[in-house]
C-alpha positions in Angstrom: -23.7 -12.2 -7.2 -23.8 -10.5 -10.6 -20.7 -10.4 -13.2 -20.4 -8.5 -16.3 -19.0 -10.6 -18.8 -17.5 -7.4 -21.1 -15.5 -4.6 -20.1 -17.7 -1.2 -19.5 -16.9 2.0 -19.8 -17.1 4.8 -17.4 -17.7 8.4 -18.1 -15.9 10.5 -17.7 -13.0 8.2 -16.9 -10.8 6.6 -19.7 -10.2 3.6 -18.0 -12.3 0.3 -18.0 -13.8 -2.1 -16.0 -13.3 -5.7 -16.2 -15.2 -7.6 -13.9 -15.2 -10.9 -12.9 -16.9 -13.1 -10.1 -15.6 -12.1 -6.6 -15.7 -14.5 -4.1 -15.3 -13.1 -0.7 -16.0 -9.5 -0.6 -19.5 -9.7 -2.2 -21.7 -10.4 0.5 -25.5 -10.6 -1.2 -27.1 -9.3 -4.3 -27.1 -5.8 -5.0 -29.4 -3.3 -6.8 -27.9 -1.7 -9.9 -26.9 1.6 -8.1 -25.3 -0.2 -5.0 -24.0 -3.0 -7.8 -22.0 0.6 -9.1 -20.7 1.6 -6.0 -19.4 -1.9 -5.1 -17.8 -2.1 -8.6 -16.1 1.0 -8.4 -14.3 0.6 -5.1 -14.2 -3.3 -4.9 -12.9 -5.0 -8.2 -10.3 -4.8 -10.8 -9.8 -1.8 -12.5 -6.9 -1.6 -15.2 -6.2 0.6 -17.8 -6.2 -2.3 -20.5 -9.2 -4.1 -19.3 -7.2 -7.4 -18.0 -8.1 -8.8 -14.3 -5.1 -8.7 -11.9 -4.5 -12.3 -12.2 -5.6 -13.4 -15.5 -3.5 -15.3 -17.6 -0.6 -13.9 -19.8 0.8 -14.9 -22.6 4.0 -13.5 -20.9 5.7 -14.7 -17.7 6.3 -12.1 -14.9 9.8 -11.0 -14.9 12.1 -12.7 -12.4 12.2 -11.1 -8.9 15.5 -9.1 -8.3 17.0 -8.9 -4.7 17.8 -5.8 -3.4 20.3 -4.7 -1.2 20.0 -1.3 0.9 21.4 0.4 3.9 19.9 3.0 6.5 21.2 5.8 8.1 22.3 4.1 11.0 24.3 1.3 9.1 21.7 -1.1 9.0 21.7 -3.7 6.0 18.4 -4.7 4.6 17.4 -7.3 1.9 14.4 -6.4 -0.3 12.5 -7.7 -3.2 11.6 -6.1 -6.5 8.8 -7.6 -8.5 9.0 -5.7 -11.9 6.3 -4.8 -14.3 5.4 -7.3 -16.6 7.7 -7.0 -19.5 7.7 -4.4 -22.1 5.0 -2.7 -20.2 5.1 0.8 -18.1 4.0 -0.2 -14.5 0.7 1.2 -14.1 1.7 1.8 -10.0 5.1 1.8 -8.3 4.3 0.4 -4.9 5.9 0.2 -1.4 4.9 -3.7 0.2 5.6 -3.2 4.0 5.0 -6.6 5.6 3.4 -7.2 9.5 5.5 -7.8 12.6 7.2 -11.0 12.4 7.0 -11.3 8.6 9.0 -10.8 5.9 8.9 -10.6 1.9 7.8 -14.5 1.8 4.7 -13.9 4.2 3.0 -11.2 1.3 4.9 -12.8 -1.6 1.6 -13.9 -3.0 0.2 -10.4 -2.6 3.3 -8.7 -4.2 3.2 -11.1 -7.3 -0.8 -10.2 -7.6 0.0 -6.6 -8.0 2.8 -7.2 -10.1 0.7 -9.5 -12.5 -2.1 -6.3 -12.5 0.8 -4.3 -14.1 2.6 -2.7 -10.8 6.2 -2.9 -10.0 6.6 -3.5 -6.5 8.9 -3.5 -3.9 9.1 -5.1 -0.5 11.8 -4.8 2.2 12.2 -7.3 5.0 12.2 -5.0 7.8 15.3 -5.2 10.6 15.1 -8.4 12.4 12.8 -10.0 9.5 13.7 -12.7 6.9 17.2 -11.8 5.3 17.7 -8.7 7.2 18.6 -10.2 10.7 22.0 -8.8 11.0 23.7 -5.2 11.7 25.3 -3.4 9.1 29.1 -4.0 10.5 32.0 -4.4 8.2 31.6 -7.8 5.8 28.0 -7.7 7.2 24.6 -7.1 5.7 21.8 -9.8 5.0 23.5 -13.2 5.8 26.8 -11.6 6.8 28.6 -10.7 10.2 27.3 -8.5 12.6 24.8 -8.5 15.7 21.7 -10.5 15.3 18.7 -8.5 15.3 15.0 -10.3 15.8 11.5 -9.3 15.6 11.1 -9.4 19.6 14.1 -7.4 20.2 12.7 -4.0 18.4 11.7 -1.6 20.3 9.9 1.6 19.9 12.9 3.4 18.7 13.4 0.6 16.4 10.6 0.8 14.8 9.9 4.4 14.5 13.6 4.4 13.2 11.7 1.9 10.2 9.7 4.5 9.0 12.0 7.8 9.6 12.9 10.0 6.7 13.8 13.8 8.6 16.8 15.6 9.2 18.3 18.5 7.3 16.5 20.6 4.4 17.7 18.3 1.6 15.8 15.0 1.4 18.4 13.2 -0.5 21.1 13.9 2.3 18.7 13.5 5.2 20.3 12.3 8.3 17.5 9.8 9.7 16.1 7.3 7.2 14.9 3.9 8.1 14.1 1.1 6.0 11.4 2.4 3.8 12.8 5.4 3.0 16.1 3.3 1.7 13.5 2.1 -0.7 12.2 5.2 -1.9 15.5 6.4 -2.6 16.0 3.3 -4.5 13.0 3.8 -6.5 14.1 7.5 -7.0 17.2 6.4 -8.6 15.4 4.0 -10.6 12.8 6.9 -11.4 15.5 9.2 -12.8 16.8 6.8 -15.3 13.1 6.2 -16.5 12.8 2.1 -15.5 10.4 3.7 -12.8 8.0 6.5 -12.0 8.4 8.1 -8.3 4.9 9.9 -9.5 2.9 6.8 -9.2 4.1 5.8 -6.0 1.8 4.0 -3.7 2.1 2.5 -0.4 0.9 -0.8 1.2 1.4 -1.9 4.6 -0.2 -4.8 6.8 -0.6 -5.1 10.3 1.7 -3.2 12.2 3.3 -2.6 8.9 0.1 -0.3 8.0 1.1 1.6 11.0 4.9 2.2 9.9 3.5 2.6 6.5 1.6 5.7 7.9 3.9 7.0 9.7 6.4 7.0 6.7 3.8 8.3 4.5 3.5 11.5 6.7 7.1 11.8 7.2 6.9 11.6 3.0 4.4 14.9 2.8 6.0 17.0 5.5 9.4 17.4 3.0 8.7 21.1 2.1 9.9 22.0 -1.7 13.2 23.5 -2.3 14.2 26.1 -5.6 14.8 23.2 -7.7 11.1 21.2 -6.8 9.3 19.1 -4.6 11.1 16.5 -2.7 8.3 15.2 -0.6 4.2 14.6 -1.2 5.3 11.4 -3.7 2.9 9.1 -1.7 0.0 9.1 -4.0 -2.2 6.4 -2.0 -2.2 4.5 1.0 -3.6 1.1 1.4 -4.2 -0.6 5.0 -4.5 -4.2 5.5 -5.8 -4.5 9.1 -4.0 -1.5 10.4 -3.0 -2.2 13.9 -3.9 1.2 16.2 -1.0 0.6 19.0 1.3 -1.8 19.9 5.4 -1.5 21.0 4.9 1.6 21.9 3.9 3.1 18.4 0.5 4.3 17.5 -2.0 5.8 14.4 -2.4 8.5 16.8 0.5 10.0 15.9 0.1 10.0 11.9 -3.4 11.2 12.7 -2.0 14.4 13.8 -0.9 15.2 10.6 -2.6 17.0 7.8 -1.8 14.4 5.6 -3.3 11.8 6.7 -6.3 13.6 8.3 -7.1 15.3 4.7 -4.9 15.0 1.9 -3.5 11.4 1.2 -6.4 8.9 0.0 -6.7 6.0 1.7 -8.1 2.6 1.7 -8.6 0.1 4.8 -8.8 -3.8 4.1 -9.7 -6.0 7.3 -11.7 -8.5 8.7 -14.9 -8.6 10.2 -13.7 -8.5 14.0 -11.3 -5.7 13.3 -12.0 -3.1 15.8 -8.5 -1.2 15.1 -9.6 -0.4 11.6 -13.0 0.4 12.5 -11.7 2.7 14.8 -9.2 4.0 12.0 -11.9 4.7 9.3 -14.3 6.1 11.8 -11.9 8.8 12.8 -11.0 9.1 9.0 -14.5 9.3 8.3 -15.0 12.3 10.6 -11.8 13.9 9.3 -13.8 13.6 5.9 -17.1 13.9 6.0 -17.8 14.2 2.4 -15.3 11.7 0.8 -15.9 8.5 2.4 -17.4 4.9 1.0 -17.7 1.8 3.1 -18.7 -1.8 2.5 -19.2 -3.4 5.4 -20.1 -6.9 6.0 -24.3 -8.1 5.8 -24.9 -4.3 5.0 -25.6 -2.8 1.8 -22.6 -0.1 0.3 -22.5 2.9 2.2 -20.9 6.5 1.0 -20.9 10.1 2.1 -24.2 12.1 0.9 -22.4 15.1 -0.9 -20.5 12.2 -2.6 -21.7 12.0 -5.9 -19.1 10.0 -7.5 -17.4 7.1 -5.2 -14.6 7.0 -7.7 -13.8 10.8 -6.4 -13.6 9.7 -2.8 -10.7 9.7 -0.6 -11.2 7.4 2.3 -12.7 3.8 1.4 -13.2 0.8 4.0 -13.7 -3.1 2.5 -14.9 -5.1 5.4 -14.6 -9.3 4.6 -16.1 -12.2 6.0 -13.2 -13.5 7.7 -11.1 -13.7 10.8 -7.6 -13.3 9.0 -5.7 -10.6 9.6 -2.3 -8.5 8.1 -0.4 -10.4 6.6 -2.5 -13.6 6.6 -5.7 -11.4 5.1 -3.1 -9.9 2.4 -1.9 -12.9 1.0 -4.8 -15.2 1.2 -5.7 -16.2 -2.7 -9.0 -16.3 -2.1 -9.5 -12.6 -0.1 -9.3 -10.4 -3.9 -6.8 -8.4 -1.8 -5.0 -7.5 -4.8 -7.9 -6.6 -6.9 -9.3 -4.4 -3.9 -5.9 -2.3 -3.8 -5.3 -2.6 -7.5 -8.8 -0.8 -8.2 -8.3 2.1 -5.6 -4.6 2.5 -6.8 -6.0 2.9 -10.8 -8.8 5.7 -9.2 -6.5 7.3 -7.4 -3.9 7.5 -9.9 -6.3 8.5 -12.9 -6.6 12.0 -10.8 -4.6 14.9 -11.9 -2.4 15.9 -9.4 -2.9 18.9 -7.4 
């Protein structure tokens, strides 16, 4: 395994790489060209050259609990991990946990992204964590109301979680679920200068990756108004062990959208036997034949022949030598998932918006 002990300047990008030994995503010694490809996609990129989980003189800000509500009146709990004090967030991240998970099952990933300079919001989806009761009067997380459980969720419930539609004005849309409720909170913080919705990125794990894809497509479907754009706010989408189909919802639906076919930059991270992730990447690879990069187990990095600079790619696949999946893969400290995601977000956000 090769390691570089000092930052490397990348031209023409103004960013710098700080490279540290990679524990589980580097599988064998690489030649220099392959190493460069691997570093671009797999190791931490940050504007100030710090490692994502490196030591910091300032402790991370306290995590804040939020209370939000869907258009159906379902009250949910969400957790906000602010960027380190006195630092502008490098990315504004919505993190969606897997089915039967909660913010707790992705807490390590959220805190690692926070240390890397991201501002992260992760909701407990309906029926999960602290969001287990409907929004009856006096209800909400921990209050009165009908009890919700993951096993009770049906296709319509899952579709509602990712919904953002109805009407011509987004802020008045008639159907909005948990992810849209988080986006609306971020939009309000962006209006006051606390966060930046123009640097919005989304992470989903397991079935949460499928929901994140559905919602990202819904975001891109909002047409502009005379006042300006009201959609296309998702800049990048990271999917950890995406599930192709479960409980009546499928990746087939978002894949019919131009947004996921060609527009939104996507990174997939998955274990060695994850057939759903391979299936999804193969589809995206066919749809973006000139813009893909992959690092599979025991194979050298590969890229599209027409892709001269891997940093300009729009679909990436990083495979890990593990059987872990979903939240367990995302939250395992040894797997470097936060580094992978932060690298990807940094590369995408460094590009000018079209």
